[in-house]
N, C-alpha and C positions, 0 to 999 in steps of 0.2 A: 296223501288225502287222497285212491285208486276210481277215478271213471272208466265205466262200463257205457259205453257206446255201439246199440243197437240200430241194425238197422236191415231194413227187405221183403215185413212182414206185411199183411195185403187177403186178401179176400179170393179164394182158386174154387175153380170146380172139384168135386170127388175126379179125382184118379190125375190132375194136377199134379202145377213141382210147383217151389216157392223154397229164393237162397238165401240162408240167412244169415247179416256177418255181426260182427263184433272188432268192437279196435277196444285198446285199452291205453290210460295213456295218466298218470299225474305217481307211479308211484318210478323209487332207483328200484325195490326189491324184485329177484325173476322170482316167477309163478312152477306152480309149483302142476301144475292140469289149468285150463280153460275147460267145463261144462255146460253144456244147455239143459233148461229145466224149465217147462212146464204146470202152470195151475188153471186147467179147466173153471169152467164155478161151482163153485161148490163142495169140488175138490182139492187132495193135499195136494204140495208143489212134489214134482218127478223130478228124479232125473233123468235124462232121453239120453244125450250122448255127454260121453266123454274125451278129450287126448289131452298125454301127458307130454311130462319133457322129453321124453326121450321117444316119443312119438307113438309110446301105446292108445288105445283108442276101445272101448266099452260102450254098451250099443244097451238100451232098456229093451225089450223083449219082442217089443211091441212095436218096435222100428225095424230093427232088423230085417238087413232085406234092404228097407226101403230110404233109411236115411244112410247121409255122408255123413262124417266129422271127416273137418281136415283145419291147418292151421297151422302154425308153426309159434309155440309157451314158447321163446328165449324171444323172440320178436314181440308179441302179446294179440296178438288177432285170430281167427279162429270163426269159422264157418260150417253150417246146421245146411245143405242140397236137402229137401223134403223131397224126393216124386213119391208117385202114387199113394194124394193120401188120403185118408180117410175123413167123413166129419168126425170124429169121436177126437182124430188130431185136431183138434180147434181148442183155443189155451191162450195165452199168454206166454210168450215163449220170454227168459230170462239169458243171458249170458253172462256166467259165474267166474267170479277166481280168484284161487287160491296159491296162497305161497304156499314158505314152505315152517314157515311158524302157526302152529294154528291158532291164532289169531287171526291174522290173515285170512276172512274172508270177504269180498267185495259183491255187489249184484250189482247189474245196469238196472236201467227203467223199466224193461220188458218191452216185448213188442207183440201187435196183434197177431193172433194166425187163426183165420175165418177160412172152415173147409164148408162149400156147401150141397149135398145131396140131390 
């Protein structure tokens, strides 16, 4: 049973910064990738950023140039540095781990990020 524990959410004013962190435990298997998703009220969950086993990264267009994902997928840790935050970034942010087997897809409990205008 994989457990993902997020930390670092909170309330910040527009233009401010926050850093989210996630650490996985409980799995003997390696991950293919680790990702950050977010879900705002009334909206679908969306991919924010991801990092692969090989270190490749990808971002949603809405966060490019403002957010940076980093981490070590082999060590099962990932962080998301969020700068120049906007009110529309307000959401619950979820850490996700993808295994090499398609059925291995785990989620953290989520951490609230609120950006005030």
